[in-house]
C-alpha positions as CSV (number, residue, x, y, z in Angstrom):
1,M,218.5,107.2,-64.1
2,G,214.9,106.3,-63.0
3,D,212.6,103.7,-64.7
4,E,210.6,107.0,-66.0
5,D,213.6,108.1,-67.8
6,V,214.4,105.0,-69.4
7,I,211.0,104.1,-70.5
8,R,210.9,108.2,-72.2
9,R,213.9,107.6,-73.9
10,R,213.3,104.2,-75.2
11,L,210.0,105.5,-77.1
12,L,212.6,108.4,-78.2
13,I,214.4,105.6,-79.7
14,D,212.3,103.2,-80.8
15,G,209.6,105.7,-82.4
16,D,206.2,103.8,-82.5
17,G,207.2,101.4,-80.3
18,T,207.3,98.3,-83.2
19,G,210.7,97.2,-81.6
20,D,212.7,98.8,-84.7
21,D,215.9,99.4,-81.9
22,R,215.5,95.6,-80.7
23,R,215.8,94.5,-84.3
24,L,218.3,97.2,-84.9
25,N,220.4,95.8,-81.8
26,V,220.1,91.9,-82.4
27,L,220.8,92.4,-86.4
28,L,224.3,94.5,-85.0
29,K,224.8,91.7,-82.6
30,N,224.7,89.0,-85.2
31,L,226.6,90.8,-87.7
32,I,229.3,91.1,-85.1
33,K,229.6,87.6,-84.2
34,W,229.1,86.5,-87.9
35,C,231.9,88.3,-88.9
36,N,233.6,87.3,-86.0
37,S,233.4,83.8,-86.7
38,T,236.0,81.9,-88.5
39,D,234.3,79.2,-90.3
40,E,232.6,80.7,-92.9
41,K,231.4,77.9,-94.8
42,S,229.4,75.8,-92.0
43,E,225.9,75.7,-91.5
44,E,225.9,78.1,-88.7
45,S,227.1,80.9,-90.9
46,K,225.0,80.3,-93.3
47,A,221.9,80.6,-91.1
48,T,223.2,83.5,-89.6
49,H,223.5,85.1,-92.6
50,D,220.2,84.0,-93.7
51,R,218.7,85.5,-90.6
52,M,220.9,88.4,-90.9
53,L,219.0,89.0,-94.4
54,A,216.0,88.9,-93.1
55,Q,215.9,90.7,-90.5
56,L,217.7,93.4,-92.4
57,A,214.4,93.1,-94.7
58,Q,212.4,93.5,-91.5
59,C,214.1,96.6,-91.0
60,E,213.7,97.4,-94.8
61,F,210.1,97.0,-94.4
62,A,209.5,98.8,-91.0
63,V,211.5,101.9,-92.8
64,T,209.4,101.5,-96.1
65,K,206.3,101.2,-94.1
66,S,207.6,104.1,-92.1
67,Q,208.0,106.3,-94.8
68,L,204.6,105.2,-96.2
69,S,203.2,106.2,-93.0
70,S,204.7,109.6,-92.8
71,E,203.9,110.1,-96.7
72,M,200.0,108.9,-96.0
73,M,200.0,111.4,-92.6
74,A,201.3,114.3,-94.9
75,A,198.4,113.7,-97.2
76,E,196.3,113.4,-94.6
77,L,197.1,116.3,-93.2
78,K,196.8,118.4,-96.7
79,S,193.4,117.0,-96.5
80,Y,192.6,118.5,-92.7
81,E,194.0,121.4,-94.1
82,S,192.0,121.6,-97.1
83,L,189.0,120.5,-95.4
84,S,189.5,123.1,-92.8
85,K,189.7,125.8,-95.5
86,I,186.4,124.6,-97.1
87,L,184.7,124.5,-93.3
88,E,186.1,128.2,-92.6
89,Q,184.9,129.2,-96.1
90,G,181.4,127.4,-95.5
91,I,181.2,129.2,-92.2
92,E,182.0,132.3,-93.6
93,A,179.2,131.5,-95.8
94,A,176.8,130.4,-93.2
95,K,177.2,134.1,-91.2
96,E,176.7,136.1,-94.7
97,N,173.3,133.6,-95.0
98,I,173.0,134.5,-91.7
99,D,173.2,138.0,-91.7
100,R,171.0,138.4,-94.8
101,S,168.4,136.5,-92.9
102,K,167.9,138.4,-90.0
103,A,167.9,141.7,-92.8
104,D,165.3,140.0,-94.6
105,L,163.5,139.1,-91.3
106,A,163.7,142.6,-90.1
107,Q,162.3,144.0,-93.2
108,A,159.8,141.7,-93.4
109,K,158.8,142.5,-89.4
110,T,158.5,145.8,-91.1
111,V,156.3,144.8,-94.2
112,R,154.0,143.0,-91.7
113,K,154.1,145.8,-89.6
114,N,153.5,148.2,-92.3
115,R,150.2,146.3,-93.6
116,I,148.7,146.1,-90.1
117,E,148.5,149.8,-90.3
118,Y,147.6,149.8,-93.6
119,D,144.5,147.6,-92.9
120,V,143.6,149.1,-90.0
121,L,144.0,152.8,-91.6
122,A,141.5,151.3,-94.9
123,K,139.1,150.1,-92.3
124,V,139.1,153.6,-90.6
125,I,138.8,155.1,-94.0
126,S,136.2,152.5,-95.3
127,E,134.1,153.6,-92.3
128,Q,134.3,157.3,-93.5
129,P,132.1,158.4,-96.0
130,D,133.2,159.0,-99.4
131,R,134.5,162.6,-101.0
132,K,130.9,163.2,-103.2
133,D,128.7,162.4,-100.5
134,T,130.9,164.4,-97.9
135,L,130.5,167.5,-100.6
136,E,127.1,167.2,-100.5
137,R,126.6,167.3,-96.9
138,L,129.4,170.5,-96.9
139,G,126.7,172.1,-99.3
140,T,123.8,171.1,-98.2
141,L,125.1,172.7,-94.7
142,K,126.3,175.8,-96.2
143,T,123.1,176.5,-98.0
144,E,121.8,175.7,-94.2
145,L,123.7,178.1,-92.8
146,A,123.0,180.6,-95.6
147,S,119.7,180.5,-94.6
148,L,120.1,180.9,-90.3
149,E,122.4,183.6,-91.6
150,S,119.4,185.4,-93.2
151,T,116.5,184.8,-90.4
152,K,119.3,185.8,-88.0
153,Q,119.5,188.7,-89.8
154,Q,115.9,189.4,-90.2
155,L,115.6,188.7,-86.7
156,E,118.4,190.9,-85.5
157,S,116.3,193.6,-87.8
158,R,113.2,193.1,-86.1
159,L,114.8,193.0,-82.8
160,A,116.2,196.7,-83.6
161,L,112.9,197.7,-84.8
162,R,110.9,196.3,-81.8
163,K,113.9,198.1,-79.5
164,K,113.1,201.4,-81.3
165,Q,109.5,200.6,-81.2
166,F,110.0,200.3,-77.4
167,H,112.0,203.2,-76.7
168,V,109.8,205.1,-78.4
169,L,106.9,203.6,-76.3
170,V,108.4,204.2,-73.4
171,T,109.4,207.9,-74.6
172,S,105.6,208.6,-75.2
173,I,104.7,207.1,-71.7
174,H,107.0,209.8,-70.1
175,Q,105.7,212.5,-72.2
176,L,102.1,211.3,-71.2
177,Q,102.7,211.1,-67.6
178,A,104.4,214.5,-67.7
179,L,101.2,216.0,-69.4
180,L,99.2,214.2,-66.8
181,D,101.0,215.5,-64.1
182,E,100.9,219.0,-65.7
183,P,97.0,220.2,-64.7
184,D,97.7,220.2,-61.0
185,D,100.4,222.4,-61.1
186,T,98.5,224.8,-63.1
187,E,95.3,224.7,-60.6
188,S,97.5,225.2,-57.6
189,I,98.6,228.4,-59.5
190,S,95.1,229.3,-60.2
191,D,94.6,228.9,-56.8
192,D,97.5,231.0,-55.8
193,V,96.1,233.7,-58.1
194,E,92.3,233.1,-56.8
195,M,93.2,233.7,-53.0
196,K,95.8,236.8,-54.0
197,E,93.0,238.3,-55.4
198,T,90.4,237.9,-53.1
199,S,92.6,239.1,-50.4
200,N,93.4,242.2,-52.0
201,E,89.6,242.7,-53.0
202,S,88.9,242.9,-48.9
């Protein structure tokens, strides 16, 4: 058996390393020795008996201490478990708060974006004239448009009249030109008639 095995076995027997196994071994040896002694009324036997009682009290104290330590550890374990549950609940609540905060942040960003767009639109709208001025200007423009339409119709009628007059003038010019060209033809005809008459007389 190696040294490591011996140390491991002694740790298993000794528990927390308080020397309980040594005390029990010494108590057992003293008990065997005391039981095997023949002189029960001697001072040494009485001292051995007192030592065994002291050792037994130490062992009982160690057992009581171990039990109290075990109970304390169990109570601490329960306390740690309750604290762990409280921490888990706190973590869950913190996660929920973080999720709500994220949602609130996203909503706040949306509201801020909408407010910026609203301010831009309000600025653009404020730069435009109001409805009353626009309607008045529209009425003025409609009146001006109607006046211009009337003027346009008058000008178109005048233009049509001028076209007719120009057409009549051009036609009259052509007719005059034709009238001016007609006497030449009659003179040539009369010359031909005279020549024929003279030739007949001869």
